[in-house]
C-alpha positions in Angstrom: 14.8 -14.6 -2.5 16.8 -16.1 0.4 19.7 -13.8 -0.4 17.7 -10.5 -0.1 18.9 -8.4 2.8 17.4 -5.0 2.2 14.6 -3.1 0.4 16.8 -1.9 -2.4 17.4 -5.6 -3.4 13.7 -6.2 -3.5 13.2 -3.2 -5.7 15.8 -4.5 -8.2 14.1 -7.9 -8.4 10.7 -6.3 -8.8 12.1 -4.2 -11.7 13.3 -7.5 -13.3 10.2 -9.5 -12.8 7.2 -7.1 -13.1 5.9 -5.7 -16.3 7.3 -2.1 -16.8 4.0 -0.4 -16.3 3.4 -2.2 -13.0 6.9 -1.6 -11.7 6.7 2.1 -12.7 3.4 2.4 -10.7 4.9 0.9 -7.6 8.2 2.7 -7.8 6.9 6.2 -8.4 5.2 8.9 -6.4 2.6 11.4 -7.2 3.3 14.5 -9.3 6.9 15.7 -8.6 7.6 12.7 -6.3 8.6 14.9 -3.4 6.9 12.7 -0.8 8.7 9.6 -2.2 12.0 11.4 -1.9 11.3 12.6 1.6 10.2 9.1 2.7 13.5 7.6 1.4 15.5 10.4 3.1 13.6 9.7 6.4 14.4 6.0 6.3 18.0 6.7 5.5 18.3 8.7 8.7 17.3 5.6 10.8 20.3 3.9 12.3 20.5 0.8 14.3 23.0 0.6 17.1 24.6 -2.9 17.2 24.7 -4.5 20.6 27.6 -6.9 21.1 27.8 -9.5 23.9 24.3 -8.6 25.3 22.1 -11.3 26.7 19.2 -11.7 24.2 17.7 -14.8 25.8 14.7 -12.8 27.1 13.9 -10.0 24.7 10.5 -8.4 25.0 9.4 -6.5 21.8 5.9 -5.8 23.0 4.7 -2.2 22.5 1.4 -0.3 22.9 0.3 1.4 19.7 -2.8 3.6 19.8 -3.8 1.9 23.0 -3.4 -1.7 21.7 -0.7 -4.0 23.0 1.2 -5.6 20.1 3.8 -8.4 20.2 6.3 -6.4 18.2 6.1 -2.9 16.8 6.1 -3.9 13.1 3.0 -3.0 11.1 2.0 -3.0 7.5 0.3 0.1 6.1 -2.6 -0.2 3.6 -1.5 -0.4 0.0 -3.3 -0.5 -3.2 -3.3 -2.5 -6.4 -1.5 -5.6 -5.1 -3.1 -7.7 -7.8 -0.9 -6.0 -10.4 2.0 -7.8 -8.8 0.4 -11.1 -7.7 -2.9 -12.8 -8.5 -3.7 -13.3 -4.8 -3.4 -9.6 -4.1 -6.4 -7.6 -3.0 
């Protein structure tokens, strides 16, 4: 796990470790999987601009989301059926 650098690598490990039925559930989308494809395309359009030789000693990642101040704009959306992948899942 310490060598994983992106979501695609997580997906490959999940395919290796999870039972086929469980992996197929997590990896698929509904009906024609159009939304799954569009989500992947949307994430592929996100680019990060590397900043070189910039002072990062005082970075502030706080953001206001829906009126709430958060320490960094990273959130996890609700997901279902986590117990299929791990016994401690909800």
